[in-house]
N, C-alpha and C positions, 0 to 999 in steps of 0.2 A: 211033381214035374212043373217046371216054370211055365207061366202063361206066355203064349206067343203073341206078339203085337205086330200089326201091319203098319209100316211106315208110309209116308206120302209117296216115296219112291217106288212102292210096291214090294219092297223087301220086308222080310220078317226078322224080328229079333226078340229075345226074351224080355219081358217086362222088367224094367229097372227102377225100383222104388227110389233109389238115390237121385235119379234125374228129376223126378217129381218134387222131391224134398228140396233140391237145389233151386229149381225154378220157383217154388213157392217162397223160399227164403229171399230170393232176388226180388220177388214181387212185393215184399214187405210184410208177408204173413208172420204172425207171432209164433214162437216155438210150440205153444200148446195147441194153437189152431192147426199147425202143420200135422201134429200127431193125430188130432181128431179127424182131419181130412183123410189121412192115409188109412186109418182104421175103417172109415166109411167106404173109401174107395176099394179097399181090398175085397169087401163083401160084394161089390158090384162088377168086378172084373170077370171076363170070360175069355177063353182061348180065341185067337184070331180077331180080337178087337182092333180097330184102327186107332192111330194116335189122335185123330180128330175126335173120335168118340170119347177117348180118355180125357182129352183137353176139355171137352164140354162138361164132363162130370166134375172135374177139378174146379173149373171156372164157377159152376153153380154152387159147389160146396164151399168155396172160398167166399163167395158173396153171402152165403147163409151165415157163416161163422164170423166174418169180418167185412162188414158192409163197405162196398166201394173198392176193395182191394182186387177184386176179380178183374177190373179193368186194367190194372197194371200187369196181371198175369197174362193178358191177351196180347202182349207186345208183338210176338212173332206174326200172328195173324193180322195185327194192325198194320204192320209194315207191308204185308202182302196186299192189303186193301188200299194202299196209296196208289191207286190206279183208276181206270185201266191204262191210261197213258203214264209215262214216266215223270211228267212234269210235277205232280204233287210230291213225289219222292225227291226230286232234285231240289224243290223249294224247302222241303223238310230238312235235307242235309245242309242246305245253305243256312237255315235258321240254327241248326245244331252247331255249325262252325262259328256263326255269329256269337253264340253263347260261350264258345270256347276262346273268344278273343280275336277271331279273324274278321276281316272286312270282306264281304262277298258280293259278287255280281253274277247273275244267272243268264243263260241263253245269250251269250255274246259271240258275235261272228268276228274272227280274226284271220287275216291273210297270212298263210304260212309261206315257206320257201317255194313250195310246189302248188298247193291248192289252198282254198279258204276253208276254215273249220268253224262249226258252231260249237262253242265250249259250254258244257253244262254249267260249271261253276268256276269262277276265278276267285281264289282266296288269297288275301295278302295279310301278312303279319310280320312284324319286326323287320320291315324292309325287304322281305322276300315274297315272291309271287308263285302261287301253286296252281297247276292245272288239275281240276277235279273232274273225272269222268265217272258218271253214275250209270250203273247197270241194274235196271229194275225188273223183277220177275213177280208175277201175280199168282204163282202156283208153288206150293211146297214141293220139294224134291227136285226142282230145277236149279242147277248150280251154274255159277259164272265160270266159264271155261277158259282155257289158255288162249283161244282165238280172240277173246275180248281183251285179254292182257296184251297180246301182240298188237292189236288195233290201237289200243291206248298208247302204247309205247311208240308206235310209228307216228301217231299224231303229235306226241310230245317232241319227237325228233325233228318233225317238220316245222314246229313252232320253236324258235330259238330263244324266246323271250321269257321262259319260265324257269324257276330254280328247281322245281321238282314236279312230279306227276303222281296223282293218286287214282286208284281204282276203288270205287266204293259200290258195294252191292248189298241188297237187303236179304239175300240168301247166303249160301255157303260158296266157297271157292273150291275148285277141283285141286287135286295135288299138283298137277302140272301148272296150273295158273299160279299157285303159290311158289313153286320152284322157279318159274320164269320171272315172276314179279320180283322175287327176292334177289335173283341173279342180276336183274337190271336196276336194282335199287329203287323200285317203285314203293310207294306207300300203299299198303293194302288194308282195306277196312271192310269187314263183312260180318255176317252172323257167326259168332263164336271164333272170330279171328281178328287181330292176333289174340293170343291167350290172355294177355293183359292189355286192356284198352280196346276190346272188341266193340262192335257197333252197339250191341245191347247193353254192354257195361257203361258206355258213354251216355247212353240215353237214361239209364236207371240212376247212375251216380249223380247226374245233373238234373234229374226230374224233368226231362224233355220228351215226354210221351206225345206221340202224334194224336191228332183229333180222332183218328180212326180207332183208337182204344175205346171210344164211346160207341160200342157196337149197336146201340139203339138208334143211332143216326142213320137215315137212309141216304142213298146216293145223291138225291136232290139237295138235301140239307147240307151234306158235306160240300157239295159244289158251291152252295151259297157262301159257306164259311171260307173255303179256299179262295174264292173270288175276292174276298175282302181281306186277303193276306193274313188269315187266321189259320195256322198250321199246327200249333202246339196246344195241348190241353191247358198249359199255363196261360196262353193268350186269352182264355175265356175267364180267368180269375177277375180281370179288371172290368168285365162287361156286366151290366145289370140285365134283368129279364127283358126290360123294355128295349134295351140296345139290341138284343138278339131278335126280338120281334120286329124291330126296324130293318133287320137284314132279311126278313122273310120267314123266320122260324115261328111256328105257331105258339100260342101261349103255354099250352101244356108241355110241349117239348122244351121250351125255353126254361120252364120251371124244373124239369127233369135234369136238364144240363147243369143248371146252377146247383141243384142239390148234390149231383154226382161230383162236380168239381170241388164243392166244399168238403166232401168226404175224402176225396183224393189228396187234398192239401190241408189237412187238419193242422 
């Protein structure tokens, strides 16, 4: 009988080894490491395990077999930890777009035809201007719904100065949100959507992992880094331990950061 797994939404589904294999491959695990992890994992699974428990097992096994790669595997949780407010997520998306060739501005207030609007991100490229609306959730199982798509579209229609509108979320979109957004010609970017060029694919293909991948950093340390416009793991490559200490990070944690970053970007 297949092992039943409890998802973050509270629903149960059979354990699917292929999902673990795909996520490990995406995180940069070597083929032989993936096989070893799956063998070890199978012996530790039991009925009604949560996806969070399985994630923790896989994360620990990956770090045992391939030092440092576990931090790439933690991408979904890392996006959830870009909170509690949505501002770190907005800044992260702006940095992601910067790396993709856009010029961005965040938290800009613009007067529309009817009311004024605070725009999360304005992105420009090739002479075109794009309104980017970010919807952040800090819990798994919460999806961005059609009402957020409706709200985003109405804001776009009140602002006549943009060539297109994007709805970006760190979790999944509901079926109706996808239907409505597609019908209206919106650009939708979410976890696992679109099939080609989804949020996690863009992050992984461009090595643009958020600082929250470093799950040994506490909320105070993350806040210190965010306040200094450090959002990506890549941002820490150029910093020395003394630079991190100058930002308020203690010496032992600064050393841990530099060691981990060197493993992530061999």
